[in-house]
VOBA-458527 format. One line per 10 residues: number of its first residue (from 0); their letters; for each residue z negated, x, y of N, C-alpha, C. Coordinates in Angstrom, 1 decimal, padded with zeros to 4 digits, always signed. Each point is the difference from the previous one (the first is absolute). Layout:
BEGIN
NUM	A	Z:X:Y:Z:X:Y:Z:X:Y  ...
//
This chain:
BEGIN
0	MASPEGALDL	+000.0:+000.9:-001.2:+000.0:-000.9:+001.2:+000.0:+000.9:+001.2  +000.8:-000.4:+001.0:+000.1:+000.8:+001.2:-001.2:-000.1:+000.9  -000.4:+001.1:+000.7:-001.1:-000.1:+000.9:+000.3:-000.9:+001.2  -001.0:-000.5:+000.7:+000.3:-000.8:+001.2:+001.0:+000.6:+000.9  -000.2:+001.3:+000.2:+001.0:+000.7:+000.9:+001.4:+000.0:-000.5  +000.1:+000.2:-001.4:+001.3:+000.0:-000.6:+000.6:-001.4:+000.1  -000.8:-001.0:-000.2:+000.6:-001.4:+000.1:+000.5:-000.2:+001.4  -000.7:+000.4:+001.0:+000.4:-000.1:+001.4:+001.4:+000.7:+000.2  +000.0:+001.2:-000.4:+001.2:+000.8:+000.2:+001.2:-000.6:-000.7  -000.1:-000.5:-001.2:+001.1:-000.6:-000.7:+000.5:-001.2:+000.8
10	LLDDCRFPPP	-000.9:-000.9:+000.5:+000.5:-001.1:+000.7:+000.6:+000.3:+001.4  -000.5:+001.1:+000.6:+000.5:+000.4:+001.3:+001.5:+000.3:+000.0  +000.5:+000.5:-001.1:+001.4:+000.3:-000.1:+000.9:-001.2:+000.2  -000.6:-001.2:-000.2:+000.8:-001.2:+000.1:-000.4:-000.8:+001.3  -000.8:+000.6:+000.8:-000.4:-000.7:+001.3:+000.7:+000.6:+001.2  -000.1:-000.7:+001.1:+000.6:+000.5:+001.2:-001.0:+000.0:+001.2  -000.7:+001.1:+000.1:-001.0:+000.2:+001.0:+000.5:+001.0:+001.1  -000.5:-000.1:+001.2:+000.4:+001.0:+001.0:-000.5:+001.3:-000.3  +000.4:+001.1:+000.7:-000.5:+001.3:-000.2:-001.5:+000.1:+000.1  -000.6:+001.0:-000.7:-001.5:+000.2:+000.1:-000.4:+000.2:+001.5
20	GTPLFCAVSG	-001.2:-000.5:+000.3:-000.4:+000.1:+001.4:+000.4:-001.2:+000.9  +000.8:-000.8:-000.5:+000.5:-001.2:+000.8:-001.1:-001.1:+000.0  -000.4:-000.5:+001.1:-000.9:-001.1:+000.1:+000.7:-001.3:-000.7  -000.8:-000.7:-000.8:+000.6:-001.1:-000.7:-001.0:-001.1:-000.2  +000.3:-001.2:+000.5:-000.9:-001.2:-000.2:+000.5:-000.6:-001.3  -001.0:-000.4:-000.9:+000.4:-000.7:-001.2:-000.7:-001.3:-000.1  +000.7:-001.1:-000.2:-000.6:-001.3:-000.2:-000.6:-000.1:-001.4  -001.3:-000.1:+000.0:-000.8:+000.0:-001.3:-000.8:-001.2:-000.1  +000.4:-000.9:-000.9:-000.7:-001.2:-000.3:-001.2:+000.2:-000.9  +000.0:+001.1:-000.8:-001.0:+000.2:-001.0:+000.5:-000.2:-001.4
30	GPDSLALLAL	+001.3:-000.6:-000.1:+000.6:-000.2:-001.3:+000.5:+001.3:-000.6  +000.4:+000.1:-001.2:+000.4:+001.2:-000.7:+001.2:+000.7:+000.7  +001.0:-000.8:+000.4:+001.2:+000.6:+000.7:-000.4:+000.7:+001.2  -000.8:-000.7:+000.9:-000.3:+000.7:+001.3:-001.0:+001.1:-000.2  -000.9:-000.1:-001.0:-000.9:+001.2:-000.2:+000.8:+001.2:-000.5  +001.0:-000.3:-000.8:+000.9:+001.1:-000.5:+000.7:+000.6:+001.2  +000.5:-000.9:+000.9:+000.7:+000.5:+001.2:-000.9:+000.9:+000.8  -001.3:-000.4:+000.1:-000.9:+000.9:+000.8:-000.2:+001.3:-000.7  -000.2:+000.0:-001.3:-000.2:+001.3:-000.7:+001.2:+000.9:+000.0  +001.2:-000.6:-000.1:+001.2:+000.8:+000.0:+000.3:+000.5:+001.4
40	AVAAGCVVTA	-000.2:-000.8:+001.0:+000.2:+000.5:+001.4:-000.8:+001.2:+000.3  -001.3:-000.1:-000.4:-000.9:+001.2:+000.2:+000.5:+001.2:-000.8  +000.4:-000.2:-001.3:+000.5:+001.1:-000.8:+001.3:+000.6:+000.6  +000.7:-000.8:+000.7:+001.3:+000.5:+000.6:-000.3:+000.8:+001.2  -001.3:+000.1:+000.5:-000.3:+000.8:+001.1:+000.0:-000.7:+001.3  +000.2:-001.3:+000.0:+000.0:-000.7:+001.3:-001.4:-000.2:+000.6  -000.1:-000.2:+001.2:-001.3:-000.2:+000.7:-000.1:-001.6:+000.0  -000.7:-000.5:-001.0:+000.0:-001.4:-000.3:-001.1:-000.8:+000.6  +000.3:-001.2:+000.5:-001.0:-001.0:+000.4:+000.3:-001.3:-000.8  -001.0:-000.4:-000.7:+000.2:-001.3:-000.8:-000.4:-001.1:+001.0
50	VHVDHGLRAG	+000.9:-001.0:+000.0:-000.2:-001.2:+000.9:-000.2:-001.2:-000.9  -001.1:-000.6:+000.0:-000.3:-001.2:-000.8:+000.0:-001.2:+001.0  +000.7:-001.1:-000.4:+000.1:-001.2:+000.7:-000.7:-001.1:-000.8  -001.0:-000.6:+000.6:-000.7:-001.1:-000.6:+000.5:-001.3:+000.6  +000.7:-000.8:-000.9:+000.5:-001.3:+000.4:-001.0:-001.1:+000.0  -001.2:+000.2:-000.6:-001.0:-001.0:+000.0:+000.4:-001.2:-000.8  +000.8:+000.2:-001.0:+000.5:-001.2:-000.8:-000.8:-000.3:-001.2  -000.9:+000.8:-000.4:-000.9:-000.3:-001.1:-001.4:+000.6:+000.2  -000.9:-000.6:-000.7:-001.4:+000.5:+000.1:-000.2:+001.4:-000.5  -000.7:+000.8:+000.8:-000.2:+001.4:-000.4:+001.1:+000.9:+000.4
60	SATEAEVVAA	+001.0:-000.5:+000.7:+001.2:+000.9:+000.3:-000.5:+001.2:+000.9  -001.0:-000.2:+000.8:-000.4:+001.0:+000.9:-000.6:+001.3:-000.8  -000.5:-000.3:-001.2:-000.5:+001.1:-000.8:+001.1:+000.9:-000.5  +001.2:-000.5:+000.0:+001.1:+000.8:-000.5:+000.3:+001.2:+000.9  -000.3:-000.2:+001.3:+000.1:+001.1:+001.0:-000.9:+001.2:-000.4  -001.2:-000.3:-000.6:-000.9:+001.0:-000.4:+000.6:+000.8:-001.2  +000.7:-000.7:-000.8:+000.7:+000.7:-001.2:+001.0:+001.0:+000.6  +000.8:-000.4:+001.0:+001.0:+000.9:+000.5:-000.6:+001.1:+000.8  -001.1:-000.3:+000.8:-000.6:+001.1:+000.8:-000.6:+001.0:-001.0  -000.6:-000.4:-001.1:-000.6:+000.9:-000.9:+001.1:+000.9:-000.7
70	AAARLGAGFR	+001.1:-000.6:-000.3:+001.1:+000.7:-000.6:+000.6:+001.0:+000.9  +000.1:-000.4:+001.3:+000.6:+000.9:+001.0:-000.9:+001.2:+000.2  -001.3:-000.2:+000.1:-001.0:+001.1:+000.2:+000.1:+000.9:-001.2  +000.1:-000.5:-001.2:+000.0:+000.8:-001.2:+001.3:+000.9:-000.1  +001.1:-000.6:+000.5:+001.3:+000.7:-000.1:+000.2:+000.9:+001.2  -000.8:-000.1:+001.0:+000.2:+000.8:+001.2:+001.0:-000.6:+001.0  +000.0:-001.3:+000.1:+000.8:-000.7:+001.0:-000.9:-000.7:+001.0  +000.5:-000.4:+001.2:-000.7:-000.8:+000.9:+000.1:-001.4:-000.3  -000.8:-000.9:+000.7:+000.0:-001.4:-000.3:-000.1:-000.8:+001.3  +000.7:-001.1:-000.1:+000.0:-001.0:+001.2:+000.1:-001.4:-000.6
80	GEAVEVGPGP	-000.9:-000.9:+000.4:-000.1:-001.3:-000.4:+000.5:-001.0:+001.1  +000.8:-001.0:-000.4:+000.5:-001.0:+000.9:-000.3:-001.4:-000.6  -000.2:-001.0:+000.8:-000.2:-001.3:-000.5:+001.0:-001.0:+000.8  +000.6:-000.9:-000.8:+000.9:-001.0:+000.6:-000.5:-001.4:-000.5  +000.4:-001.0:+000.7:-000.2:-001.4:-000.4:+001.3:-000.6:-000.5  +000.0:-000.5:-001.2:+001.1:-000.8:-000.5:-000.5:-001.3:-000.5  +000.3:-001.1:+000.8:-000.5:-001.3:-000.4:+000.7:-000.6:-001.2  -000.6:-001.0:-000.6:+000.7:-000.7:-001.1:+001.2:-000.7:+000.5  +000.9:-000.3:-000.9:+001.2:-000.7:+000.3:+001.2:+000.6:-000.8  +001.2:-000.5:+000.3:+001.2:+000.4:-000.7:+000.4:+001.5:+000.3
90	NLEARARAAR	+000.9:+000.5:-000.8:+000.5:+001.4:+000.2:-001.2:+001.0:+000.1  -001.0:-000.1:-000.8:-001.1:+000.9:+000.1:+000.3:+001.4:-000.1  +000.9:+000.3:-001.0:+000.4:+001.4:-000.3:+000.7:+000.6:+001.3  +000.9:-000.7:+000.5:+000.8:+000.5:+001.2:-000.9:+000.2:+001.2  -000.9:-001.0:+000.2:-000.9:+000.1:+001.2:-001.0:+001.2:-000.2  -000.5:+000.2:-001.2:-000.9:+001.1:-000.2:+000.7:+001.3:+000.1  +001.3:+000.1:-000.4:+000.8:+001.2:+000.1:+000.2:+000.3:+001.5  +000.3:-001.1:+000.8:+000.3:+000.2:+001.4:-001.3:+000.5:+000.7  -001.1:-000.6:-000.3:-001.3:+000.4:+000.6:-000.3:+001.5:-000.3  +000.3:+000.4:-001.3:-000.3:+001.3:-000.4:+000.9:+001.0:+000.8
100	RGVLPRGAAT	+001.2:-000.3:+000.1:+001.0:+000.9:+000.7:-000.4:+000.1:+001.5  -000.6:-001.1:+000.5:-000.4:+000.1:+001.4:-001.1:+001.0:+000.3  -000.8:+000.3:-000.9:-001.1:+001.0:+000.2:+000.2:+001.3:-000.6  +001.0:+000.1:-000.9:+000.2:+001.4:-000.6:+000.8:+000.8:+001.0  -000.3:+001.3:+000.0:+000.7:+000.9:+000.9:+001.5:+000.0:-000.4  +000.8:+000.2:+001.0:+001.5:+000.1:-000.2:+000.3:+001.1:-001.0  +000.8:-000.3:-001.0:+000.4:+001.0:-001.0:-001.0:+000.3:-001.1  -001.0:-000.9:-000.1:-001.0:+000.2:-001.0:+000.6:-000.1:-001.4  -000.4:+000.9:-000.9:+000.5:+000.0:-001.4:-000.7:-001.1:-000.8  +000.8:-000.6:-000.9:-000.6:-001.0:-000.9:+000.2:+000.5:-001.4
110	GHTMDDQAET	-000.8:-000.7:-000.9:+000.0:+000.4:-001.4:+001.0:-000.8:-000.9  +001.1:-000.4:+000.6:+001.0:-000.8:-000.8:+000.7:+001.0:-001.0  +000.0:-000.5:-001.3:+000.6:+000.8:-001.1:+001.4:-000.5:-000.3  +000.6:+000.7:-001.1:+001.3:-000.4:-000.5:-000.1:-001.5:-000.5  -001.1:-000.4:-000.6:-000.1:-001.4:-000.4:+000.0:-000.9:+001.1  -000.7:+000.3:+001.1:+000.1:-000.8:+001.2:+001.4:-000.1:+000.6  +000.8:+001.1:-000.1:+001.4:-000.1:+000.4:+000.8:-000.9:-000.8  -000.2:+000.0:-001.3:+000.8:-000.9:-000.9:-000.4:-001.5:+000.3  -001.3:-000.2:+000.2:-000.4:-001.4:+000.4:+000.6:-000.4:+001.3  +000.0:+000.9:+001.0:+000.5:-000.4:+001.3:+001.5:-000.3:-000.1
120	VLVNLLRGAG	+000.8:+000.7:-000.8:+001.4:-000.3:-000.2:+000.1:-001.4:-000.5  -000.7:-000.4:-001.0:+000.1:-001.3:-000.7:-000.5:-001.1:+001.0  -001.1:+000.2:+000.7:-000.5:-001.0:+001.0:+001.1:-000.2:+001.0  +000.6:+001.0:+000.5:+001.0:-000.1:+001.1:+001.2:-000.7:-000.6  +000.4:+000.3:-001.3:+001.1:-000.7:-000.6:-000.3:-001.5:+000.0  -001.2:-000.4:-000.4:-000.4:-001.4:-000.1:+000.1:-000.7:+001.4  -000.3:+000.8:+001.0:+000.0:-000.6:+001.4:+001.4:+000.0:+000.6  +001.0:+000.5:-000.7:+001.4:+000.0:+000.5:+000.3:+001.1:+001.0  -000.7:+001.1:-000.2:+000.2:+001.2:+001.0:+001.4:+000.6:-000.3  +000.5:+000.7:+001.1:+001.2:+000.7:-000.1:-000.2:+001.4:-000.5
130	LDGLAGMRPG	+000.9:+000.9:+000.4:+000.0:+001.4:-000.4:-001.3:+000.7:+000.4  -000.4:-000.2:+001.2:-001.2:+000.7:+000.4:-001.3:-000.4:-000.8  -000.1:-001.3:-000.3:-001.1:-000.4:-000.7:+000.0:+000.5:-001.5  +001.2:+000.0:-000.6:+000.1:+000.5:-001.3:-000.1:+001.5:-000.1  +000.1:+000.7:+001.1:-000.3:+001.4:+000.0:-001.5:+000.3:+000.0  -000.8:-001.0:+000.1:-001.4:+000.2:-000.1:-000.6:+000.8:+001.1  -001.2:+000.7:-000.4:-000.6:+000.9:+000.9:+000.7:+001.3:+000.0  +000.0:+000.7:+001.2:+000.7:+001.3:+000.1:-001.0:+001.1:-000.4  +000.4:+000.9:-000.9:-000.9:+001.1:-000.3:-000.2:+000.9:+001.2  -001.1:+000.6:+000.1:-000.3:+000.9:+001.2:-001.5:+000.0:+000.3
140	LEHPLLGIRR	-000.3:+000.4:+001.2:-001.3:+000.3:+000.4:-000.9:-001.3:-000.1  +000.6:-001.2:+000.3:-000.8:-001.2:-000.1:-000.2:-000.5:-001.4  +000.9:+000.4:-000.9:-000.1:-000.4:-001.4:+000.2:+001.2:-000.9  -001.0:+000.9:+000.0:+000.2:+001.2:-000.7:-000.1:-000.1:-001.5  -000.5:-001.1:-000.6:-000.3:-000.1:-001.4:+001.1:-000.8:-000.7  +001.1:-000.3:+000.6:+001.0:-000.8:-000.7:+000.7:+000.7:-001.2  -000.3:+001.2:-000.2:+000.5:+000.8:-001.1:-000.9:+000.0:-001.3  -001.2:-000.7:+000.2:-000.9:+000.0:-001.2:-000.4:-001.4:-000.4  -000.5:-000.2:-001.2:-000.3:-001.3:-000.5:-001.4:-000.4:+000.2  -000.2:-001.3:+000.0:-001.4:-000.5:+000.1:-000.9:+000.5:-001.1
150	SQTHALCEEL	+000.5:+000.1:-001.2:-000.8:+000.5:-001.0:-000.5:+001.4:+000.2  +000.8:+000.8:+000.8:-000.4:+001.4:+000.3:-001.1:+000.0:+001.1  +000.0:-000.9:+000.9:-001.0:+000.0:+001.0:-001.4:-000.5:-000.6  +000.1:-000.9:-000.9:-001.2:-000.4:-000.7:-000.6:+001.1:-000.8  +000.9:+000.7:-000.7:-000.4:+001.1:-000.9:-000.6:+001.2:+000.9  +000.5:+000.2:+001.2:-000.5:+001.0:+000.9:-001.4:-000.3:+000.4  -000.2:-001.3:+000.4:-001.3:-000.4:+000.5:-001.1:+000.3:-001.2  +000.4:-000.3:-001.2:-000.9:+000.2:-001.1:-000.2:+001.5:-000.2  +001.0:+000.8:+000.1:-000.1:+001.4:-000.1:-000.9:+000.6:+001.0  +000.0:-000.5:+001.2:-000.8:+000.5:+001.2:-001.3:-000.6:+000.0
160	GLDPVHDPSN	-000.3:-001.0:-000.8:-001.3:-000.7:+000.0:-000.2:-000.9:+001.2  +001.1:-000.5:+000.5:+000.0:-001.0:+001.1:-000.1:-001.4:-000.5  -000.9:-000.8:+000.5:-000.2:-001.4:-000.5:+000.6:-000.9:+001.0  +001.2:-000.5:-000.3:+000.8:-000.8:+001.0:-000.6:-001.4:+000.1  +000.3:-000.6:+001.1:-000.3:-001.5:+000.3:+001.1:-000.8:-000.8  -000.4:-001.0:-000.6:+000.9:-000.9:-000.7:+000.1:-001.3:+000.7  +001.1:-000.3:+000.7:+000.2:-001.2:+000.8:+000.5:-001.1:-000.9  -000.8:-001.1:-000.2:+000.4:-001.1:-000.9:+001.2:-000.7:+000.5  +000.4:+000.1:+001.3:+001.1:-000.7:+000.5:+001.3:+000.5:-000.6  +000.0:+001.3:-000.6:+001.1:+000.6:-000.6:+000.5:-000.8:-001.3
170	ADRRFVRNRV	-000.9:-000.8:-000.5:+000.3:-000.8:-001.2:+000.2:-001.4:+000.3  +000.0:-000.4:+001.3:+000.2:-001.4:+000.4:+001.4:-000.4:-000.1  +000.4:-000.9:-000.9:+001.4:-000.4:-000.2:+000.5:-000.9:+001.0  -000.8:-000.4:+001.0:+000.5:-000.8:+001.1:+000.9:+000.9:+000.9  -000.1:+001.3:+000.0:+000.8:+000.9:+000.8:+001.2:+000.4:-000.7  +001.2:-000.1:+000.7:+001.3:+000.4:-000.6:+000.0:+001.4:-000.6  -000.5:+000.9:+000.7:+000.0:+001.4:-000.5:-000.8:+000.1:-001.3  -001.1:-000.6:-000.1:-000.7:+000.0:-001.3:+000.7:-000.6:-001.1  +000.7:-001.1:+000.2:+000.8:-000.5:-001.1:+001.2:+000.9:-000.3  +000.5:+000.7:+000.9:+001.1:+000.9:-000.2:-000.6:+001.2:-000.9
180	RHELLPLASA	-001.2:+000.4:+000.4:-000.6:+001.2:-000.7:-000.4:-000.4:-001.4  -000.6:-001.1:-000.2:-000.6:-000.4:-001.3:+000.9:-000.8:-000.9  +001.0:-000.6:+000.6:+000.9:-000.9:-000.8:+001.5:+000.4:+000.0  +000.6:+000.0:+001.2:+001.4:+000.3:+000.1:+000.4:+001.4:-000.5  -000.7:+001.0:+000.6:+000.4:+001.4:-000.4:-000.2:+000.3:-001.5  -001.1:-000.4:-000.6:-000.1:+000.2:-001.4:+001.0:-000.8:-000.8  +000.3:-001.2:+000.4:+001.1:-000.8:-000.7:+001.3:+000.7:+000.1  +000.4:+000.4:+001.2:+001.3:+000.6:+000.2:+000.1:+001.3:-000.8  -001.1:+000.8:+000.0:+000.0:+001.2:-000.8:+000.2:-000.3:-001.5  -000.7:-001.1:-000.5:+000.2:-000.3:-001.4:+001.4:-000.5:-000.3
190	IAGRDLVPVL	+000.6:-000.7:+000.9:+001.4:-000.4:-000.2:+000.9:+001.2:+000.0  -000.2:+000.9:+000.9:+000.8:+001.2:+000.1:-000.2:+001.0:-001.1  -001.2:-000.1:-000.6:-000.3:+000.9:-001.1:-000.4:+001.4:+000.5  -000.4:+000.1:+001.3:-000.5:+001.2:+000.5:-000.8:-000.2:+001.3  -000.8:+001.0:+000.4:-000.8:-000.1:+001.2:+000.9:+000.0:+001.2  +000.0:-001.2:+000.7:+000.9:-000.1:+001.2:-000.5:+000.6:+001.3  -001.3:+000.4:+000.0:-000.5:+000.5:+001.2:+000.8:+001.2:+000.6  +000.2:+001.1:-000.9:+000.9:+001.1:+000.6:+001.4:-000.4:+000.3  +000.5:-001.0:-000.8:+001.4:-000.5:+000.3:+000.1:-000.6:+001.4  -001.0:-000.9:+000.3:+000.0:-000.7:+001.2:-000.2:+001.0:+001.2
200	ARQAGLLADE	-000.9:+000.9:-000.2:-000.3:+001.0:+001.0:+001.2:+000.9:+000.3  +000.7:+000.3:-001.1:+001.2:+000.8:+000.2:+001.1:-000.8:+000.8  +000.2:-001.2:-000.4:+000.9:-000.8:+000.7:-000.4:-000.2:+001.5  -001.2:-000.1:+000.3:-000.5:-000.2:+001.4:+000.4:+001.3:+000.7  -000.2:+001.2:-000.6:+000.4:+001.2:+000.7:+001.5:+000.1:+000.3  +000.8:-000.5:-000.9:+001.5:+000.0:+000.2:+000.3:-000.9:+001.1  -000.6:-001.2:+000.0:+000.3:-001.0:+001.1:-000.5:+000.5:+001.3  -001.1:+000.7:+000.0:-000.5:+000.6:+001.3:+001.0:+001.0:+000.6  +000.6:+000.8:-000.9:+001.0:+000.9:+000.5:+001.2:-000.7:+000.6  +000.4:-001.1:-000.7:+001.2:-000.7:+000.5:-000.4:-000.7:+001.3
210	AQLLDVLALG	-001.2:-000.6:+000.1:-000.4:-000.6:+001.3:+000.0:+001.0:+001.1  -000.5:+001.2:-000.2:+000.0:+001.0:+001.0:+001.4:+000.4:+000.5  +000.9:+000.1:-001.0:+001.4:+000.3:+000.4:+000.6:-001.1:+000.8  -000.2:-001.3:-000.3:+000.5:-001.1:+000.8:-000.6:+000.0:+001.4  -001.3:+000.4:+000.1:-000.6:+000.0:+001.3:+000.7:+001.1:+000.9  +000.3:+001.1:-000.6:+000.7:+001.1:+000.7:+001.4:-000.5:+000.5  +000.7:-000.6:-000.9:+001.4:-000.5:+000.3:-000.1:-001.1:+001.1  -001.0:-000.8:-000.1:-000.1:-001.1:+001.0:-000.4:+000.4:+001.4  -000.5:+001.3:+000.1:-000.3:+000.5:+001.3:+001.2:+000.1:+000.9  +001.2:+000.0:-000.6:+001.2:+000.1:+000.8:+000.5:-001.3:+000.5
220	IDPTDAKVLA	-000.7:-001.1:-000.2:+000.5:-001.3:+000.4:-000.9:-000.5:+001.1  +000.6:-000.4:+001.1:-000.7:-000.6:+001.1:-000.2:-001.5:-000.2  -001.2:-000.4:-000.3:-000.2:-001.4:-000.4:+000.2:-001.0:+001.1  +000.1:+000.5:+001.3:+000.2:-000.9:+001.1:+001.5:-000.2:+000.3  +000.9:+000.8:-000.6:+001.4:-000.1:+000.2:+000.5:-001.0:-001.1  +000.3:-001.2:+000.4:+000.4:-001.1:-000.9:+001.2:+000.4:-000.8  +001.0:+000.6:+000.6:+001.2:+000.3:-000.7:-000.2:+001.0:-001.1  -000.8:+001.1:+000.4:-000.3:+001.1:-001.0:-000.8:-000.6:-001.1  -001.0:-000.8:+000.3:-000.9:-000.5:-001.0:+000.7:-000.9:-001.0  +000.9:-000.9:+000.6:+000.8:-000.9:-000.9:+001.0:+000.7:-000.9
230	AAPAPLARRA	+000.4:+001.2:+000.4:+001.0:+000.7:-000.8:-000.6:+001.0:-001.0  -001.3:+000.2:+000.2:-000.6:+001.0:-000.9:-000.2:-000.6:-001.4  +000.0:+000.9:-001.1:-000.3:-000.5:-001.3:-001.4:-000.7:+000.0  +000.0:-001.1:-000.8:-001.2:-000.9:+000.1:-001.3:+000.7:-000.3  -000.1:+001.0:-000.9:-001.3:+000.6:-000.3:-000.5:+000.8:+001.3  +001.0:+000.7:+000.6:-000.4:+000.8:+001.2:-000.3:-000.9:+001.2  +000.8:-001.1:+000.2:-000.3:-000.9:+001.1:-001.3:-000.7:-000.2  -000.4:-000.3:-001.2:-001.3:-000.6:-000.2:-001.1:+000.9:+000.4  +000.1:+001.3:-000.4:-001.0:+001.0:+000.2:-000.1:+000.3:+001.5  +001.1:+000.1:+000.7:+000.0:+000.3:+001.4:-000.7:-001.2:+000.8
240	TRRWLRGPGP	+000.4:-001.2:-000.4:-000.6:-001.2:+000.6:-001.5:-000.1:-000.3  -000.4:+000.3:-001.2:-001.4:+000.0:-000.3:-000.8:+001.0:+000.8  +000.5:+001.2:+000.1:-000.6:+001.0:+000.8:-000.2:-000.4:+001.5  +001.0:-000.6:+000.5:+000.0:-000.5:+001.4:-001.0:-001.1:+000.2  +000.0:-001.0:-000.9:-000.9:-001.1:+000.2:-001.5:+000.4:-000.3  -000.2:+001.0:-000.9:-001.3:+000.4:-000.3:-000.7:+000.7:+001.1  +000.7:+000.8:+000.8:-000.6:+000.8:+001.1:-001.1:+000.8:-000.5  -001.1:+000.1:+000.8:-001.1:+000.9:-000.4:-001.0:-000.7:-001.0  +000.2:-001.3:-000.3:-000.9:-000.7:-000.9:+000.0:+000.4:-001.4  -001.0:-000.3:-000.7:-000.2:+000.4:-001.4:+000.8:-000.7:-001.0
250	HPPDLAAVER	+000.4:-001.3:+000.3:+000.7:-000.8:-001.0:+001.4:-000.3:+000.4  +001.0:+000.2:-000.9:+001.4:-000.3:+000.3:+000.2:-001.5:-000.1  +001.1:-000.4:+000.7:+000.3:-001.5:+000.0:+000.6:-000.3:-001.4  -000.1:-001.3:-000.3:+000.5:-000.4:-001.3:+001.5:-000.1:+000.0  +000.6:-000.1:-001.2:+001.4:+000.0:-000.2:+000.7:-001.1:+000.8  -000.6:-001.2:+000.0:+000.6:-001.2:+000.6:+000.2:+000.3:+001.5  -001.0:+000.6:+000.7:+000.1:+000.4:+001.4:+001.1:+001.0:+000.2  +000.1:+001.0:-000.8:+001.1:+001.0:+000.1:+001.3:-000.6:-000.1  +000.2:-000.9:-001.0:+001.3:-000.6:-000.2:+000.4:-000.9:+001.1  -001.0:-000.7:+000.7:+000.3:-000.8:+001.1:+000.5:+000.8:+001.2
260	VLAVARGQMG	-000.6:+001.2:+000.2:+000.4:+000.9:+001.0:+001.5:+000.5:-000.2  +000.3:+000.3:-001.3:+001.3:+000.4:-000.3:+001.0:-001.1:+000.2  -000.4:-001.3:-000.2:+000.9:-001.1:+000.3:+000.2:-000.1:+001.5  -001.0:+000.3:+000.8:+000.2:+000.1:+001.5:+001.0:+001.1:+000.3  -000.1:+001.1:-000.6:+000.9:+001.1:+000.3:+001.4:-000.3:-000.4  +000.2:-000.8:-001.0:+001.4:-000.4:-000.4:+000.5:-001.2:+000.8  -000.8:-000.5:+000.9:+000.5:-001.1:+000.8:-000.2:-001.4:-000.7  -000.7:+000.0:-001.1:-000.2:-001.3:-000.7:-001.1:-000.8:+000.6  -000.9:+000.6:+000.7:-001.1:-000.7:+000.8:-000.1:+000.7:+001.3  -000.4:-000.8:+001.0:-000.2:+000.5:+001.3:-001.3:+000.8:+000.2
270	ATDVAPGTRV	-001.0:-000.4:-000.7:-001.3:+000.6:+000.1:-000.9:-000.5:-001.2  -001.1:+000.7:-000.2:-000.9:-000.4:-001.1:-001.4:+000.5:+000.3  -001.0:-000.8:-000.5:-001.3:+000.5:+000.1:-000.3:+000.9:-001.2  -000.6:+001.1:+000.3:-000.3:+001.0:-001.1:-001.5:+000.2:-000.3  -000.8:-000.5:+000.9:-001.4:+000.0:-000.2:-000.6:-001.0:+001.0  -001.2:-000.4:-000.2:-000.6:-000.9:+001.0:+000.0:+000.5:+001.4  +000.7:-000.7:+000.8:+000.1:+000.4:+001.4:+001.0:+001.0:+000.4  +000.9:+000.4:-001.0:+001.0:+001.0:+000.3:+001.4:-000.5:-000.5  +001.0:+000.2:+000.9:+001.4:-000.5:-000.3:+001.0:+001.1:+000.2  +000.9:+000.1:-000.9:+001.2:+001.0:+000.2:+001.2:-000.8:+000.4
280	RRSRGTLSSQ	+000.6:+000.5:+001.1:+001.2:-000.7:+000.5:+001.2:+001.0:+000.1  +001.2:-000.5:+000.0:+001.2:+000.8:+000.2:+000.6:-000.4:+001.3  +000.3:+001.1:+000.9:+000.6:-000.2:+001.2:+001.0:+001.1:+000.3  +001.2:-000.3:+000.2:+001.1:+001.1:+000.3:-000.1:+001.1:-001.0  -000.1:-000.4:-001.3:+000.1:+001.0:-001.1:-001.3:+000.8:-000.2  -001.1:-000.4:+000.7:-001.2:+000.8:-000.2:-001.1:-001.0:-000.4  -000.8:+000.5:-001.0:-001.2:-000.8:-000.5:-001.2:+000.4:+000.8  -000.8:-000.9:+000.3:-001.3:+000.3:+000.7:-001.1:-000.8:-000.6  -001.2:+000.5:+000.0:-001.2:-000.7:-000.5:-000.9:-000.3:+001.1  -000.3:-001.3:+000.2:-000.8:-000.4:+001.2:-001.0:-001.0:-000.4
290	PIGSEASGSV	-001.1:+000.0:+000.8:-001.0:-001.0:-000.3:+000.6:-001.4:+000.4  -000.3:-001.0:-000.8:+000.5:-001.3:+000.2:-000.5:-000.5:+001.3  +000.9:-000.6:+000.9:-000.4:-000.5:+001.3:+000.3:+001.0:+001.1  +000.4:+001.3:-000.4:+000.3:+000.9:+001.1:+001.5:+000.0:+000.3  +000.8:-000.8:-000.8:+001.4:-000.2:+000.4:+000.3:-001.5:-000.1  +001.1:-000.3:+000.5:+000.4:-001.4:+000.1:+000.2:-000.5:-001.5  -000.5:-001.2:-000.2:+000.1:-000.5:-001.4:+001.4:-000.5:-000.3  +000.4:+000.1:-001.3:+001.3:-000.4:-000.4:+000.0:-000.4:-001.4  +001.2:-000.2:-000.6:+000.1:-000.4:-001.4:-000.4:+001.2:-000.8  -000.9:-000.2:-001.0:-000.5:+001.1:-000.8:+000.7:+000.1:-001.3
300	GAR	+000.6:-001.1:-000.4:+000.6:+000.0:-001.4:-001.0:-000.3:-001.0  +000.5:-000.1:-001.3:-000.9:-000.3:-001.1:-000.9:+001.2:-000.2  -001.3:-000.3:-000.4:-001.0:+001.0:-000.3:-000.5:-000.1:-001.4
//
């Protein structure tokens, strides 16, 4: 059996951490994946600070911060605790995720593994995502563990004597991701006769490369030039339009909004609403995005 140091070294070969000495914030919930992230980041020579976010969603959740703080102290990392409020209601997963992102430092690393990547691809497929969604999470500094398996992070915690927090919500079948993890992915693997996690992760990587290429090609298209946009190949026109409509915001517009803007560029519509309070119009061959009410109202066409 490999020593703890040997186990860390073996896994580091498949991880993507910044150079030794680089300050790195790690999102650490106390689960086995995030504790493994913490241990691997320290072993990679980064100057690590573990950030624990308490969502207050279950009794005793505040004590999980103590588990993370103790692990950070033992491994030689700093610690920072944050608390957010996530009230009951629909879309609990999404709201908790948004609240967590709101307090995590920009560029914080997460403990998502190859298994999480495969699940993300399937979840996005079920939601009807396009190329970018099917490309999953992008490997890099924010997702350094996408090259290793969940079974390896669990084994590493055991090897290091770390006692992870076990979140009962990970088994709750009311959440789509949990059903994908516990039902869909095992069934698909059984039908395929092989473990589909590395297959889906590999496909995500290929699609990410193609998405990046399309982004580069789309940079040459001016999305406000209606004639140029209408004449461009559809995949590039869609990406140029999505980039323009997205602006500095974190979320891209949906496909329906993009297609309506392309219809305006082709002269099939005079204008269209693309978001609450925002309208895209065509005038003298130029597309412009304006707050509704800032220009004279007119026929908007079907939406």
